[in-house]
C-alpha positions in Angstrom: -5.0 26.8 -0.8 -7.8 25.4 1.1 -10.1 23.1 -1.1 -13.6 23.5 -0.4 -17.2 22.9 -1.9 -17.5 21.6 -5.2 -13.7 21.3 -5.7 -13.4 19.4 -2.4 -16.0 16.7 -3.6 -14.6 16.3 -6.9 -11.2 15.8 -5.5 -12.3 13.0 -3.2 -14.1 11.3 -6.1 -11.2 11.8 -8.6 -8.5 10.5 -6.0 -10.5 8.2 -3.9 -9.7 10.2 -0.9 -12.6 8.6 1.3 -16.3 7.9 1.1 -18.2 10.6 -0.6 -20.5 10.7 2.5 -17.7 12.0 4.6 -17.3 15.4 2.7 -18.6 18.5 4.1 -18.8 22.1 2.6 -15.2 22.9 4.0 -13.6 19.7 5.2 -13.9 15.8 5.4 -15.5 14.4 8.4 -13.3 12.4 10.9 -15.3 9.5 12.6 -14.0 7.4 15.7 -12.9 3.9 14.8 -13.3 0.8 17.3 -9.6 0.3 18.2 -7.5 1.9 20.8 -4.3 1.8 23.0 -4.3 3.1 26.6 -0.8 4.1 28.2 0.2 1.7 30.9 0.8 3.0 34.6 4.6 3.2 35.3 6.8 4.8 37.7 9.7 5.0 35.0 10.3 8.1 33.1 10.4 8.3 29.2 13.4 10.3 27.8 12.5 11.9 24.7 15.1 10.8 22.0 15.7 7.3 23.6 14.2 4.2 22.1 11.8 2.5 24.7 9.9 -0.6 23.6 6.3 0.5 22.9 4.5 -2.4 24.5 6.1 -1.4 27.9 4.4 1.9 27.8 1.0 1.1 26.1 -1.6 -1.6 26.3 -2.4 -4.1 23.5 -4.7 -2.8 20.9 -8.2 -3.1 22.3 -11.7 -2.9 21.1 -14.5 -0.1 21.8 -17.5 -1.9 21.9 -19.9 1.0 22.1 -18.4 4.0 23.8 -14.7 5.4 24.3 -15.3 6.5 27.9 -13.0 9.4 28.7 -12.4 10.0 32.3 -11.1 13.7 33.3 -7.3 13.7 32.4 -7.7 10.3 29.9 -5.7 9.8 26.9 -6.0 7.3 24.6 -4.4 6.3 21.1 -6.9 5.8 18.7 -8.0 5.8 15.2 -10.3 7.1 12.5 -13.2 4.9 11.5 -12.3 5.0 7.7 -9.1 4.9 5.6 -8.0 8.2 3.9 -5.8 8.3 0.5 -4.2 11.8 0.4 -3.2 12.6 -3.2 0.4 13.3 -3.7 0.0 16.9 -4.1 -2.3 17.6 -1.2 -1.9 17.8 2.4 -4.4 17.1 5.4 -4.6 18.9 8.7 -6.9 17.4 11.4 -8.9 19.5 13.8 -11.3 18.6 16.7 -14.9 19.3 16.0 -15.8 22.6 17.7 -18.3 21.4 20.1 -16.0 18.6 21.4 -13.3 21.0 21.7 -15.4 23.3 23.9 -15.9 20.3 26.2 -11.8 20.4 26.6 -11.4 17.2 24.6 -8.7 17.1 21.9 -8.4 14.3 19.1 -4.8 15.1 18.5 -1.7 16.6 20.5 -0.6 19.1 17.6 0.1 15.7 15.5 -2.8 16.6 13.2 -0.7 16.6 9.8 -1.5 13.9 7.0 1.3 14.0 4.4 1.1 13.9 0.6 0.5 10.2 -0.5 -0.3 9.0 2.9 -2.7 6.1 2.8 -4.4 4.6 6.0 -6.2 5.2 9.1 -5.3 8.3 10.7 -3.9 7.9 14.3 -5.5 10.1 17.0 -4.4 11.1 20.4 -7.4 11.8 22.4 -7.2 13.6 25.6 -9.6 14.8 28.1 -8.9 18.0 29.3 -12.0 18.6 31.4 -13.4 18.0 34.8 -16.2 15.8 33.3 -16.5 12.1 32.0 -17.3 12.3 28.2 -18.3 9.1 26.1 -17.5 9.3 22.4 -19.6 6.7 20.5 -17.9 4.5 17.9 -18.7 6.3 14.5 -19.4 9.7 16.0 -17.8 12.8 14.1 -15.3 13.8 16.4 -12.9 15.9 13.9 -12.3 17.1 10.5 -9.7 17.1 8.0 -8.8 19.9 5.7 -7.2 19.6 2.4 -4.7 21.9 1.1 -3.1 22.1 -2.3 1.1 21.7 -2.0 3.0 24.4 -4.1 4.4 21.5 -5.7 3.8 17.6 -5.8 6.0 15.5 -3.5 8.8 13.6 -4.8 7.4 10.3 -3.4 4.3 9.2 -1.6 4.5 9.1 2.4 6.8 6.2 3.4 7.5 7.4 6.9 7.9 5.1 9.6 4.2 5.0 10.3 3.3 4.0 6.7 2.9 0.3 7.0 1.4 0.2 10.3 -1.4 2.8 9.5 -2.8 0.3 7.4 -4.0 -1.5 10.2 -5.3 0.7 13.0 -3.8 3.1 15.7 0.1 3.1 15.5 2.2 3.1 18.6 5.2 5.4 18.9 8.1 4.1 16.3 11.3 5.5 17.8 13.9 6.2 15.1 17.3 5.2 15.7 
């Protein structure tokens, strides 16, 4: 069941999910934070399932001073401006704002799920599929999170491999052994 309207406002307040100012009628606003990683150019290929060191694939964390400039084909790992605290019996789903999507910019590579019990900044995989340069100002509303009630509570809060790193900012791939 999708949580909306007064129920969404009450849920956010009861569980301190995020700032009340981020609550809309049907979703929670996702704003662009000021940290990002960019992929490093390489002639090497990455084999999925292997365990490359992420520092060989991505730049060190960098700050966005005003805008994240997305040239055509650009891709970045960024994160939300705000921390989100998902209750143990709810599931979040991130989608790109419609107007931004209509410019062929996506804020997730189909990794838009936020598991029950997650607490931290949500990492975003931002891609510009368009032929245009698109500037995203820090703090701009680039997406929304929908909260769904789970059929049962999760046994434990989210403790996946990104749990600790997500409290600091955008997370690079962590390859499991």
